[in-house]
N, C-alpha and C positions, 0 to 999 in steps of 0.2 A: 504494499500499499504506500509506503514511503517513497517508492521509486517514481511515483507520479507527481510528487510535489514540485520538482523543477518544471515539469510540463504545465502544471496548473499555474505556477507563478509567471511563466512565459505568456500564457493566455491572458492572465490578468494584466500584465504589462502591455500587451498589444491592445487589449480593449481600453485600457486607460489612456494610451497614446491616441487611439482613434477618437475617444471622447474629447480629449483636449483639442485635437485638430478640428473637430466639428464645432466646438465652442469658440475657437479662434476664428473660424470661417464665419460664424454667426456674428462675432464682434467686428470683424474687419471687412466682411464680404459685402456684396451689393444688397441693397435693401430688400429686394424681392427674393433673395436667397436665404434670408435670416430665418424665416419660420421653418423651412426644411432642414436647415442646419441644426436648429434647436430640437426639432423632432428627432433627428438622427442622433444627436447627443443624448437625448433622454432614452432612446432605444438602446444605445450602447451602454449607458449607465445601468439599465435593467439587465442586460446581459452580463455586465461586470458583477452585479450583485448576485446573479444566478450562478456564476462560475465560482464564487466563494464556497469552498467545501470545508465546513468547520471540522470534519473528521480528519482532514489532511493537515489542518493548521494546528498542530499540537505543540509546535515550538513556542516557548514562552514569549518570544518577541512578536508572535502573530496571534496570540490569544485574543487580543482586543478586536480582531477582525471577525471572530467566530460568531458574534451575535448578529452581524449583518448578513451572514450567509444562511442563517436559520430562517 
């Protein structure tokens, strides 16, 4: 089970980066693109929260994440 932790963390990193990119696009992009960028950022945030697997986050430094994944 612990072998999947690096893969889970990589998925979280990629989803977090995608969310930040969409938020930056909403902030700097054209006015007509902002609603779509915010919608995509919320969808990515939902995927980010869904990817949090509290059973894999047993490391003491990651315990504070476990409540969000439940």
